[in-house]
C-alpha positions in Angstrom: -70.9 79.5 -3.5 -73.7 77.1 -4.4 -75.3 77.8 -7.8 -79.1 78.3 -7.7 -81.2 75.4 -8.8 -82.2 75.3 -12.4 -85.8 74.9 -13.5 -85.7 72.6 -16.6 -88.6 71.9 -18.9 -87.7 68.7 -20.7 -89.8 68.3 -23.9 -90.1 65.0 -25.6 -92.5 63.1 -27.9 -92.1 59.9 -25.8 -90.8 58.8 -22.5 -90.5 55.3 -20.9 -92.5 53.9 -19.2 -95.3 56.2 -20.3 -94.8 55.5 -24.1 -91.9 54.0 -26.0 -91.0 53.4 -29.6 -87.2 53.7 -29.3 -84.2 55.0 -27.5 -85.5 58.5 -27.2 -88.1 57.2 -24.7 -85.4 55.6 -22.6 -83.4 58.8 -22.5 -86.5 60.9 -21.7 -87.5 58.6 -19.0 -84.1 58.5 -17.3 -82.3 61.8 -17.9 -85.0 64.0 -16.2 -84.7 61.8 -13.1 -80.9 62.0 -13.1 -81.1 65.8 -13.5 -83.5 65.9 -10.5 -81.1 63.7 -8.5 -78.4 66.4 -9.1 -80.6 68.9 -7.3 -82.4 70.5 -10.3 -86.1 71.1 -10.7 -87.4 69.2 -13.7 -90.7 68.8 -15.5 -91.4 66.7 -18.5 -93.8 67.9 -21.2 -95.3 65.2 -23.4 -98.4 64.7 -25.5 -101.2 63.0 -23.8 -101.3 59.7 -25.7 -103.7 57.0 -24.4 -101.0 55.2 -22.5 -99.6 58.4 -21.0 -103.0 59.4 -19.6 -103.5 55.8 -18.3 -100.1 55.5 -16.6 -99.5 59.0 -15.3 -100.0 59.1 -11.6 -101.6 61.7 -9.3 -103.2 63.7 -12.2 -104.5 67.2 -11.7 -105.7 69.6 -14.5 -103.7 72.8 -14.1 -104.6 74.8 -17.1 -106.6 75.2 -20.3 -104.8 76.6 -23.3 -106.6 78.4 -26.1 -105.9 79.7 -29.6 -103.9 76.6 -30.7 -103.7 75.8 -34.4 -106.5 73.6 -35.7 -107.6 72.3 -32.3 -108.4 75.6 -30.5 -108.1 74.3 -26.9 -106.0 71.8 -25.0 -105.6 71.1 -21.3 -102.4 70.7 -19.3 -102.5 67.8 -16.8 -99.9 67.7 -14.1 -98.9 64.3 -12.8 -96.0 62.1 -11.8 -93.9 59.6 -13.6 -94.3 56.0 -12.3 -91.3 54.8 -10.3 -89.2 58.0 -10.4 -91.9 60.5 -9.4 -90.6 63.1 -11.9 -93.3 65.7 -12.5 -95.0 65.5 -15.9 -97.1 67.9 -17.8 -99.3 66.0 -20.3 -101.1 67.8 -23.1 -104.6 66.5 -22.9 -106.0 67.0 -26.5 -108.0 64.0 -27.6 -108.3 65.1 -31.2 -104.6 65.1 -31.6 -103.3 62.4 -29.4 -106.0 60.0 -28.3 -105.9 57.5 -31.2 -104.7 54.0 -32.0 -101.2 53.4 -33.4 -98.0 54.8 -32.1 -96.9 58.5 -31.6 -95.9 58.9 -35.2 -97.7 56.2 -37.2 -101.2 54.9 -37.6 -102.2 51.2 -37.3 -101.1 50.5 -40.9 -97.6 51.9 -40.3 -98.2 55.2 -42.2 -97.3 58.6 -40.8 -100.2 60.5 -39.3 -101.1 63.1 -41.9 -101.5 65.8 -39.2 -98.1 65.2 -37.6 -97.1 68.8 -38.4 -100.1 69.9 -36.2 -99.5 67.3 -33.5 -95.9 68.2 -33.0 -96.3 71.9 -33.9 -98.7 72.1 -31.0 -96.2 70.3 -28.7 -93.6 72.8 -29.7 -95.9 75.8 -29.4 -96.9 74.9 -25.9 -93.3 74.3 -24.9 -92.5 77.8 -26.1 -95.4 79.4 -24.2 -94.3 77.7 -21.0 -90.7 78.8 -21.6 -91.5 82.6 -21.7 -92.0 85.0 -18.9 -95.6 85.6 -19.8 -96.2 81.8 -19.4 -99.8 80.9 -18.4 -98.2 78.8 -15.6 -96.7 81.7 -13.6 -95.7 79.6 -10.6 -93.2 77.5 -12.6 -91.3 79.3 -15.3 -88.2 77.4 -16.5 -84.7 78.6 -16.9 -83.9 76.0 -19.5 -86.1 74.3 -22.1 -84.5 71.1 -23.2 -85.9 70.0 -26.6 -85.4 66.5 -28.1 -85.4 65.6 -31.8 -87.5 67.0 -34.7 -90.9 66.7 -32.9 -89.9 69.5 -30.6 -87.8 71.5 -33.1 -90.1 74.4 -33.6 -89.9 75.3 -29.9 -86.9 77.7 -30.1 -88.4 79.3 -33.3 -91.7 80.0 -31.6 -89.8 81.4 -28.6 -87.7 83.7 -30.8 -90.6 85.0 -32.8 -92.7 85.5 -29.7 -90.2 87.8 -28.0 -89.6 89.6 -31.3 -93.3 90.7 -31.2 -93.3 91.1 -27.4 -90.0 92.9 -26.4 -90.9 93.0 -22.7 -91.1 89.2 -22.5 -88.1 87.2 -21.5 -87.5 83.6 -22.5 -85.7 80.6 -21.2 -82.5 79.4 -22.8 -83.2 76.6 -25.3 -81.1 73.5 -25.8 -81.8 71.3 -28.7 -80.9 67.6 -28.5 -80.2 65.7 -31.7 -80.8 62.0 -31.1 -80.9 60.9 -34.7 -80.3 63.4 -37.5 -81.8 61.0 -40.1 -85.3 62.0 -38.9 -85.8 65.6 -39.8 -89.6 66.4 -39.7 -89.8 67.8 -43.2 -93.2 69.1 -44.5 -94.5 71.3 -47.3 -93.8 75.1 -47.3 -97.5 75.7 -46.6 -97.1 74.6 -43.1 -95.1 77.7 -42.2 -98.3 79.8 -42.3 -100.6 77.0 -41.1 -98.5 76.8 -37.9 -98.5 80.5 -37.3 -94.8 81.1 -38.2 -93.9 84.4 -39.9 -93.1 84.3 -43.7 -89.6 85.5 -43.2 -88.8 82.4 -41.2 -88.9 80.4 -44.4 -85.4 81.0 -45.8 -82.0 79.3 -45.7 -81.2 81.1 -42.5 -84.3 79.7 -40.9 -86.7 76.8 -41.5 -86.2 76.2 -45.2 -84.6 72.9 -46.1 -84.4 71.9 -49.8 -87.8 73.3 -50.6 -89.5 72.1 -47.5 -89.8 73.3 -43.9 -87.9 71.2 -41.4 -88.7 71.0 -37.7 -85.2 69.6 -37.0 -83.5 72.4 -38.9 -85.5 74.9 -36.9 -84.1 73.4 -33.7 -80.6 73.4 -35.0 -80.8 77.0 -36.3 -82.7 78.7 -33.5 -81.6 76.9 -30.3 -79.1 78.6 -27.9 -77.1 75.4 -27.6 -76.9 72.0 -29.3 -76.2 68.6 -27.7 -76.1 65.2 -29.3 -75.8 61.8 -27.8 -72.2 60.9 -28.1 -68.9 62.7 -28.8 -68.1 60.8 -32.0 -71.6 61.5 -33.4 -71.1 65.2 -32.7 -68.2 65.2 -35.1 -69.8 62.8 -37.6 -72.9 65.0 -38.2 -70.6 67.8 -39.5 -69.5 65.6 -42.4 -71.3 64.8 -45.7 -71.5 61.1 -44.9 -73.5 61.6 -41.7 -74.9 65.2 -42.0 -77.9 64.3 -44.2 -77.7 67.7 -45.9 -77.3 69.7 -42.7 -73.6 69.4 -42.3 -72.9 72.9 -43.4 -75.2 74.5 -40.8 -73.9 72.0 -38.2 -70.3 72.8 -39.0 -71.0 76.5 -38.6 -72.2 75.7 -35.1 -69.6 73.0 -34.6 -67.9 74.6 -31.6 -71.3 74.8 -29.9 -72.2 71.1 -30.3 -71.7 69.1 -27.2 -71.5 65.3 -27.5 -72.7 63.7 -24.3 -72.9 59.9 -24.2 -76.2 58.6 -23.0 -76.4 56.5 -19.9 -78.8 53.7 -19.1 -81.3 53.0 -16.4 -79.1 50.7 -14.3 -82.0 49.8 -12.0 -84.3 48.5 -14.8 -81.4 46.9 -16.6 -79.8 44.9 -13.8 -79.3 41.2 -14.2 -79.1 40.8 -10.4 -82.7 42.0 -10.0 -84.4 41.5 -13.4 -87.8 39.9 -12.9 -87.9 38.9 -16.6 -85.1 36.4 -16.1 -85.2 32.8 -15.0 -82.1 33.3 -12.9 -80.5 36.4 -11.3 -76.8 36.8 -11.6 -74.0 39.4 -11.4 -70.4 39.7 -12.4 -69.4 37.5 -9.4 -71.9 34.7 -10.3 -71.6 34.5 -14.0 -72.0 30.7 -14.2 -75.7 31.3 -13.3 -76.1 33.1 -16.7 -76.2 29.6 -18.3 -79.6 29.0 -16.7 -80.9 32.1 -18.4 -79.5 30.9 -21.7 -81.1 27.5 -21.3 -84.5 29.1 -20.5 -84.3 31.3 -23.5 -83.4 28.4 -25.8 -86.3 26.3 -24.4 -88.7 29.2 -24.7 -87.7 30.0 -28.3 -87.6 26.4 -29.5 -83.8 26.2 -29.9 -81.6 23.2 -29.1 -80.5 23.3 -25.5 -76.8 23.6 -26.0 -74.8 25.8 -23.7 -71.5 25.3 -25.6 -72.9 26.7 -28.9 -72.5 30.4 -29.1 -75.9 32.1 -29.1 -76.0 35.3 -31.0 -78.6 37.9 -29.9 -80.3 40.7 -31.9 -82.8 43.2 -30.6 -83.2 45.8 -33.3 -85.3 47.7 -35.8 -84.7 45.9 -39.1 -83.5 48.8 -41.2 -80.6 49.7 -43.4 -79.2 51.9 -40.6 -79.0 49.0 -38.2 -76.9 46.9 -40.6 -78.8 43.6 -40.2 -78.9 43.2 -43.9 -75.1 42.5 -43.5 -75.9 39.6 -41.2 -78.3 37.7 -43.5 -75.7 36.7 -46.2 -73.4 35.2 -43.6 -76.0 33.7 -41.2 -76.0 30.2 -42.8 -72.3 30.0 -42.5 -72.3 31.2 -38.9 -74.8 28.4 -38.1 -73.3 25.6 -40.1 -69.6 26.4 -39.9 -69.3 28.2 -36.6 -72.1 26.2 -34.9 -73.9 29.3 -33.8 -77.5 29.8 -32.8 -79.4 33.1 -33.4 -82.3 34.6 -31.6 -83.7 37.8 -33.0 -86.4 40.2 -31.9 -87.3 43.2 -34.1 -89.3 44.5 -37.0 -89.1 46.9 -39.9 -88.4 46.5 -43.6 -90.4 43.8 -45.1 -87.5 42.2 -47.1 -85.5 41.9 -43.9 -88.4 40.4 -41.9 -88.9 37.9 -44.7 -85.2 37.1 -45.0 -84.9 36.3 -41.3 -88.1 34.3 -41.2 -86.8 32.2 -44.1 -83.5 31.7 -42.2 -85.5 30.4 -39.2 -87.3 27.9 -41.5 -84.0 26.7 -42.9 -82.5 26.1 -39.5 -85.1 24.9 -37.0 -83.7 24.5 -33.6 -80.9 27.0 -34.4 -82.7 30.2 -35.3 -85.6 31.9 -33.6 -87.2 35.1 -35.1 -89.8 37.1 -33.3 -91.2 40.0 -35.4 -92.5 42.9 -33.3 -91.4 44.1 -29.9 -91.6 42.4 -26.5 -90.1 44.1 -23.5 -89.7 40.9 -21.5 -88.1 39.1 -24.4 -85.7 41.9 -25.0 -84.4 41.5 -21.5 -84.2 37.7 -21.9 -82.2 38.0 -25.1 -79.9 40.5 -23.6 -79.2 38.2 -20.7 -79.4 34.8 -22.4 -77.4 35.4 -25.5 -73.6 35.0 -25.5 -72.8 37.7 -28.1 -74.9 40.7 -29.0 -74.9 41.7 -32.6 -75.2 45.4 -33.4 -73.4 46.3 -36.7 -75.1 49.7 -37.3 -73.9 51.7 -40.2 -74.4 54.8 -38.1 -75.6 55.0 -34.5 -75.9 58.3 -32.7 -75.4 56.6 -29.3 -77.1 53.3 -29.0 -78.3 51.8 -25.7 -78.4 48.1 -26.5 -74.6 47.7 -26.6 -74.6 49.1 -23.1 -77.3 46.7 -22.0 -75.1 44.0 -23.5 -72.2 45.0 -21.3 -74.4 45.3 -18.3 -75.6 41.7 -18.8 -72.3 40.1 -19.6 -73.1 39.7 -23.2 -70.2 41.3 -25.1 -71.4 43.2 -28.2 -70.1 43.2 -31.8 -70.4 46.7 -33.2 -69.3 49.0 -36.0 -66.8 51.8 -35.2 -69.3 54.7 -35.4 -71.1 57.2 -33.2 -71.8 56.0 -29.6 -70.7 52.5 -30.4 -67.2 53.7 -31.0 -67.4 55.8 -27.7 -68.7 53.0 -25.5 -67.1 49.7 -26.7 -63.4 48.9 -26.3 -62.2 46.3 -28.8 -60.7 43.1 -27.5 -57.1 42.6 -28.3 -54.0 41.6 -26.3 -53.4 45.2 -25.1 -57.0 45.8 -23.9 -57.1 42.4 -22.3 -53.9 43.2 -20.4 -55.3 46.6 -19.3 -58.6 44.9 -18.4 -60.6 47.4 -20.6 -61.8 45.0 -23.4 -65.6 45.0 -23.4 -66.6 43.8 -26.9 -65.6 43.6 -30.6 -65.4 46.5 -33.0 -65.6 46.3 -36.8 -63.5 48.7 -38.8 -65.8 48.8 -41.8 -69.6 48.3 -42.3 -69.5 45.4 -44.7 -70.4 41.7 -44.6 -66.9 40.4 -44.7 -65.8 42.5 -41.8 -68.9 41.5 -39.8 -68.2 37.8 -40.4 -64.5 38.2 -39.4 -65.4 40.1 -36.3 -68.0 37.6 -35.2 -65.6 34.8 -35.8 -63.0 36.6 -33.7 -65.6 36.9 -30.9 -66.6 33.2 -31.2 -62.9 32.2 -30.8 -62.7 34.1 -27.6 -66.0 32.7 -26.5 -64.5 29.2 -26.5 -61.7 30.4 -24.3 -63.8 30.4 -21.1 -61.4 32.2 -18.8 -60.7 35.0 -21.2 -64.3 35.3 -22.1 -65.3 35.7 -18.5 -62.8 38.6 -18.1 -64.3 40.4 -21.1 -67.8 39.9 -19.6 -66.7 41.2 -16.2 -64.9 44.2 -17.8 -68.2 45.3 -19.3 -70.3 44.6 -16.2 -67.9 46.8 -14.1 -68.4 49.8 -16.3 -70.2 52.8 -14.9 -73.1 53.1 -17.3 -75.6 55.1 -15.3 -76.8 58.7 -15.9 -74.9 60.6 -13.2 -71.9 61.8 -15.2 -74.0 62.5 -18.3 -76.5 64.6 -16.2 -73.6 66.6 -14.8 -72.4 67.3 -18.4 -75.9 68.5 -19.4 -76.0 70.8 -16.3 -72.7 72.3 -17.4 -74.2 73.1 -20.8 -77.2 74.7 -19.2 -75.1 76.8 -16.8 -72.9 77.9 -19.7 -75.9 79.6 -21.5 -78.0 80.6 -18.5 
């Protein structure tokens, strides 16, 4: 017997191509479409940032909400996502969301001081839409899928609403942990300011080391928990990766489902990528050399197809492990004859360190600080080896882009990197499963040795092509992951 279609309200603070600062946007842009393709009804709820209101298609105002903290009123605008046509509800509230900067930071890189209000309102509206007395009576969801700390108050608001309104029913709430390191912690006074009851501020609730935590609220009050890879689901229950929440997460350990993210295989497709100088696929890999040469020319590097070109597209933070690359970069360039092309930004010391590296090695190192979507595609395709030595990585998408583009990644054995990359050794080569190179420890020596191992294989052209093709053959889309999410939803319905 066919199971009735689910109505899923997917709540996120960002979604590509409407607005993007990181991997959450890629997931929130792709997963709702994959769920719809499985036959479910999906709507995305997102703040109405300037770029969202500019890019959202077929906009219609459907509702005006009142009695919101600090802002009073906000409108809900129904539209469609570009390309996929997924329905989107945008919160049109200029005083909260129509401003320069990104969703979380102002133009100087500082957190918006009213972030508790901005994302408290997002959570409150999600909760209102998820209850049977929703102001949108023609579309009441069965499931509210929340994502990361910005939506973490949603299940708390839902719980306390039905406590005061016993005749009201609520949707089941699933909370997705994309990165436990970001917890949305604010002063205790925000409990009352955001209209939450005083008894919610306790260890069995919102309290987290003397503050209130949006993320802890999601973990504590949601009906089910998902995270973005099986290994990360286990890691966050340990002191090393639990960031102080390992006890609560261990208590709910049997309920945490680790589902490896997919990628948008249409957008990330070397055979049809308009950002590239030359299209190619696993059967025409020699054409990849034209992309490498174009990248070298564009970035001021020596045109040398035989030199291994290392690629980095990353935030420059301690988590991402690029501080381990700096001490060995000179040796990689002079002793291993590598080139390096880097795109990213973050900690000032790392930005300065990589700029200085480029000055020491003109023609061998290119460093672009910031983010450039076209260049990220060109690096992914034009590089020979993708460097991603993250100390922890809940899932990671770039290593999958690397496989998709025939650019084997070097990764640390953690989180989604461990789940998605199969290390190259005689056994995996024989089994035709080798897709990259895996470090066993997050330290500089191990990174250097692993890169040197990858470089040795790079010079064995026949074997290197097999590694490339293994990765390019992998099924990296969202279909299987979407099916696993639906299984979670059905289990708590």
